[in-house]
N, C-alpha and C positions, 0 to 999 in steps of 0.2 A: 773667470769662475770655474772651478773644477767640479766634476760630478760628485766628488767626495763631500763637498760642502752641502749638497742638497739630497744626498742619497745616491744609490747606484745608477739611477737613470734620471737625466735632466732634460726637459724640453728646451730646445734652443729657439731663440728669437729668429724671425725671418732675416733680420740684419746680420746676425751671427752666421746663419746658414749661408748667406751670400759670401761672407768673408771666407768661410771654409771652402766653399766651392771654388772661389777664385784662386785659391792656393794650389789647386789640383790640376792635372792635365788629362787624366783618364777617368772615365765614368762608364756606366752601363745604361744602355738604352733599351727599354722594354716596350715591345709592340705586340699586337695580336692581329693575325690575319686568318680569316676563315676559322675563327675560334681556336687557333693554335697560338699560344703565347711563345714569344721568343725574346731572348736577352742577348745583346751583343756589346762588346766593349768598344768604346769610341774615344778618340781624343777630341778635345773641345776647348773653346775659350768662352769666357763670360763677356757679353756685350750688352751693357745697359740692362742688367737683370733679365737677360735671356741667355740661352745656350746656343752657340753656333758650332756646327761641325761640318766637315766635308765628307762626301761619299761618292762612290762611282755608280754607274748604272748597275742594276742588279737587285737582289732580293730586298735589301734594306730600303732602298729608294722606292721600289715597287710597293713594299708594305706601307710606307708612309703616304703614298698617293691614294691607297685604299682606305686606310684607317689612320687618320691624323692624330688620334688621341694616343698619347704616349706617357710612359713613366721614365724618369731619369734618376739614377742613383749614384751618389759619390760618397766614399767614406775614407776614413783615415784612422790610424791607431798608433799607439806607442806601447811602452812596457806596462803602464798602469791604467791607461784609459783609451777610449776610442770614440768615434762619432760616426753618424750616418745621416745623410740628408737626401730626401726624396722630393722630386718635383713631379707634379702631374699637370699636363697641359696639352697644347697642340703643337705638332711639328708642321712647319710650312717650308716648302722649297723656296729658296730665295731666287726670284726670277727678274725682278725689276732691275734695270741696268745700273742705276745709282746704288741700289742696295747690294748688288753683286760687287761693284767697285769697292764699296765700304767693306764687305766681307773679305775681299782679296787683300785688303790692307791690314787685316787683323793678324796677330802673330799665331797663325794656324797652319801647320805643315802636316802632311800625311804622316801617320804613325809608322806605316810600312811603305816601302818604296813602290807605290802604285799611283796611277793617275786618278785623281778624284776631282772631277770637274764640277760637281754639284754641291752647293751650299744649302744647309738646312738650319732653320732657326726653331728652337723650342721656346714657345711663349707660355710660361707657367700660369696656371690658374690657382695652383696651391703649392706652397713650399713648406715643408716640415722637416724637423731634424731632432735628433736625440744625441746626447752625450752620455757615454757609459763609463762607469768606474769598474775596472776589473777587480776581481777578488774571489775568494773561495765561496762556494755555495753556502748559504746560511743554514743553520740548524733546521731541520724539517719541522720542528715544533714552533719555529719563528712565525709569527703572524704579522703581516705588514700593517702599518697604522692606517 
């Protein structure tokens, strides 16, 4: 279904959101530490309707140990339309031995050539998405139904 069928913005089903997320490799992780928001790009994989990524020691991992509530955003676009999916949930460092082995078997390599020994899983509490049809701005006298 295209956005043009239902108007310029269409709400996506959770199932469609997961289909779109699974097609992507790069997303943005939003965190907040000491009331300072931060957004960082990460590469990731979908694992049973969760997001798994690797990280090194440092500010991103530190932020997640202080405030596990995160937002994660992925989007895509073409010439005539685009979409955006946002997850809200908890980020948890994967530490259980069997879970680490499982994460290591996932098709997840560092995006940049750095050692990233820590695996993190985002367990979403909420998944939402929108599909957008691109086009010119409507006449300013246009009233939405």
